[in-house]
N, C-alpha and C positions, 0 to 999 in steps of 0.2 A: 457791351456791356454782358450780356448775353456769351459772346466768342471768350471773352475773359474768366467767367465764372467756369465755362466749358472747358478753358485750357487748365486753371488751378483745379476741376476734378477730374480733369486726364493725369495732372501729375500726381496727385496724390492716388489714386490709382496704382498708377505705374511703383508710386514708394513703396506703399503696402505689399505689390507684389514682389518686387525685389526686398523688401524686408522677409517677405516669405518665405523667400527661396533660398535667403541667407539662412534664417534658423532653422530651414527645415534639411538646408546643407549642414549646417553644425549638428544637426540632432544625428544624421546617418554619418556624419564621421565621428562622430563621438561613439554612437552604436558600435560599429564596425571597428573603431579602436579598439575599446572595451571588449569586440568578439577576439580581436589577434591577440591583447595582454592575455585572455582569457585562455588561447591557446598555445602561450609563448612562456607561461609559466612555469618558473623554476620548479620543478618537483614534481608536474603536474602527470598524473597518469599517461602513460602512451597508449591510443588507442589506433588500430588499422581493421578496415574490412575487410572479412572471412567470413568462411561457414561456420556458424553456430549450432550444435548438435546438443539436443540437451539429452542426457544422461550418459553422458561421456566419462570412460574411467578417469580418474584424476581433474574432472572439470568442473568450476563452481561456474553460476549464471546469477548475473543481476541485472538491473536494469545502472546505468551508468551516469553519471552527474555531472562528470567533468566536462567543461568547459570547449566549444567547439562543434565541429559540423556532425559528432555520432551523440550528443547530450541525447539522453531518453531511450536509447537503444538499448536492446538486450544486447548484453557481452559477456561473453567467457574467459577464464581466467585460469592457470594452473593450480589449483589447489593447495599445493605447497607452497605457493609462490603467490597469496592472493594481491600482492601491491605489485606485483610486474604488469607485463603488458595484456594489453587485453582483443581478444579479437570481437570486434561489433557485427552487427546482423544485418542491421537498417532497418528491424523490426523494432518501431518507438511504442511503450506503453506508459501508462502514468501508475497502473500497478501491476501487477506481473506474479503469476505461482505458477509451479509446474511439478507434476507427480507422474511416475508410468507412461511417461514416453507421450503426456498430455501438458499443453501448458493453455492458459488464459490469458490475456493480453486486454485491460479496459482502457481503451484509449477515446481522445476525443476527434469531436469531428465536425467541420467547420462547415458551417451552413450561412450563407448569407453572413449578417452582423453576430451572431452568435455563435456556442459550442454548445453540441452534442455530444452525447456519448455513447459508445457501444463495447460489448465483450465480444472477443473475436476469440476462438478455440482453434487452438494450432496443435499440428501435430510435432514429432521430435525433430523436424528439420523446420519448425518455425513456418508453416506453411498452412494456410487460413484451411478449418474442416468446417467453419461455421459462424455466425455471427446473429447477435441475440442487441437490440436496442435499449439500453436503459433509461430508467424514470429518475435517473439523477445524476449526483455528483461521485463520481468513483473514490469507495474507500476502503473495501479490504476484500481480499478473493484470498481462496484457496482450490487445491485438485487434492481428491481421494488419492489415500496411494497408488490402487491399482492405475489411476488414472481415465478411470469409468465416470465418475461424478464429479461436479465443479458445485462451486459456490460463490455471491459475490454478496457485497453491500455497497448501497449505495444511500447518498444523504438525497432527501425529497425535500426537505426543510432544515435553514442550516446548515454549515459547513465546519464544525468542529465538536467535538466530544467535549471538550471542557469548558464551555458557557454552559451546557443544560441544557440550553434551548435547540433542540433538534431532531427533526425527525429521519428516521431509518428505513427502507426495504431492503430485506435479504431474498435473493432468490435461490432457490438449488437447480441446476439441472443435471439431467442424463444423460450422459455426451454421446452414447448407447444410438439411442431411440430421439431423440433431440426435446423428450418431453419436459418441461419446465413449471416446477413450482415456482411460482411470481413472485410470493409472500410468503414465507412461513412462519408469518403472525397470525395464518387460520389453521396453524397446527393446534393442537386440542395441549394446553397450557396446566401445570400442574404445579402448586407453587405449596411447598412445604406439607404436600399429602394431600390437599385442596384443588382440585378444579376452578382454575378462575377466567374472566373473561374480561380484563382490565382494558378499556380505553381507551389507555397511555401507554400502552405495549409496545416497545422498539426491540428487537432483535436484531443482534449485528455478528460478525466474526468467528463463522463458523470454523471449526478444525473437525477434520476427519479420521473416524478410527479405522471404518470402512465404507464399502458404497452404502452400508441405510444408516450405521449408527455414528452421531460427529455429538459437537460441543459447541456451543455458543454461548455470547452474553446475553442474555433479557432484563430488561429495565423497564419497572413500574415503578410507580409509588415513589417517586423521587431513591430507589434503591436499584442496585447490580446484581444478577444472582449468575452462576454458570449453571447451566441448562443443560441436561443430557437431550441429546434428539434424536428421534428413530422415524425415518423416512416411511418403513411400511408402516408405522401405526398410526405415523404422524403426530407425534405427541411430543409436548416439552415438558422436562420434567426438572424443578429447581435440584442443584448438588450444592449449593455454597455462594455464601453471600460475600459483597463485596470483590467482583471478579468481573473484569474488561479484559477482551481481546486476548482471547485462552489458546494455550497451542499447546497441543496433546505430543507428549514424548514418544519415540520411537518406540518403546515397547509397551504406552496404552497406560502406563501407572502415573501417570504423574501429569500436573497441565502447567505451563508458565502463563504468567499473566502480568494484567499492569490490575496495582490495587490500589485505591481511593485511600491517603492517608493527609493528616493535617499538615500543613506546613504554611510556608508564610504567600505564596502565592497561587492564588485558584486556577489559575492557567496552568499550572504545572505542577499538580497534585499528584503522582502516580508512581508508583516503587515498581521494580519489578519482581515479582512473587511466585514459587512454585509450589504448588499444592499436591502431596500424597492423596491422590481420589481413596486408596483404602483405610487409610488412619484418619484424613483431614487434617493431617497436619503440613502448616505452612511453613515455607520459610523463605526469608527474604535474603536477595539475592546481595551482593559487595555493591553492586550499581544503586551511587544512592543519590543520582540525579532523576529527574522526571524525564520516564521514557512514557512517549506517544503513539506505541506502534505495536504491532504483532507478531511476539518475540517468535524465531523461527531455532530450532535446534539442530544444530552443526551435525551432535552425536548425541551418545545418551550422556554426555555428561556436560555439555558445553552449549550455551545459549548463544545466537547475536541475534544483534537490534540496532536499527539505527535511532543517531544522536544529531541534532542541528552539527553542522559544518562548512566550510569556507565555499563549500561549492553546492550547500543546502543540503547535506546529508552525507553522511559518515558511515559505518558498519563498526561496530563495539561488538567486544564479547566477553562471556564474564561466564564463572563456574554455575552450575544450577544447585549445587548443594551449599552455599553460602559462603564458600572458602574465599581464598584467591584475591583478583583487584581487576576491576574492567581494563580492558586495554583496546585500542584501534586494531582493529582486522583490515579494514580496508577502506581507504578517503574515497568519496567521490564516488559513493556507492548508496540503492537503497534496491529491498525485495531479493535477496540474496536464494537461491535455490544449490542445494549442494547435492553432487552425484554420488556413485556409490565409489 
């Protein structure tokens, strides 16, 4: 009887192993088929490996979102044909920005069963110059125009701005010396002309004017503010209310940003606006969909931003003065940087 019971157990174990192998094979086959279909999809961007150089005349750079072996790699395209063939660098990033011959790539690092995150400083040929461990999930990154200073924001609690229950940490790096301000919430915060030390302060989304001066979003008491930051004096001063993820124009006179507006969905509450820093006048762009991105100025008149697409993200463009209409610039792309 014991022998019969043992045979039944062995048969049962064999059946489980066979079924498990069949299931695993089906999953792997489906994953491979999905990947192949992604690669072969009609109209998908053409991507080939090659050299990518920051600041090359007539070239744009961004994170490639097209399915295939080069997904998440930094690629370059002819700026006159942003939907054209892409040159893939082999450098993978979750967030990316570059200026003045310096780039910062925020990437994941697999350690055992969990991901950690790292900021990697790159030169104009995307070679590593330094690395810094991150305290949370990457959110935003910017490099100052001269390439000598960089800033990044991570989520240390929560993973999105929309829900309201999150905590951020923004660090500013002097690329030349390696000196790192790990959390600029320690800067002196001046709200409406009065120094404040709120326990709930969050700061994110830096955009640089130069190596010392920048703008960012500060949040406290359930409200957000555009703040002007100064590294030399270590201060943050409020400028305008209801501003998130600012982006300073090339001439330093305007800021493009996400403005929270009343709408049908609390998960999609933002519209893309432009603030004139001298007059305080706000201009709504012609983009009426919710934009959860830190827009980029393609030139003094044009904004570029991401919206969800078939590959995860597409780049769209719209005039900064409220005229015109949104149009697709590049499919399957994120984090654009435009050369001279």
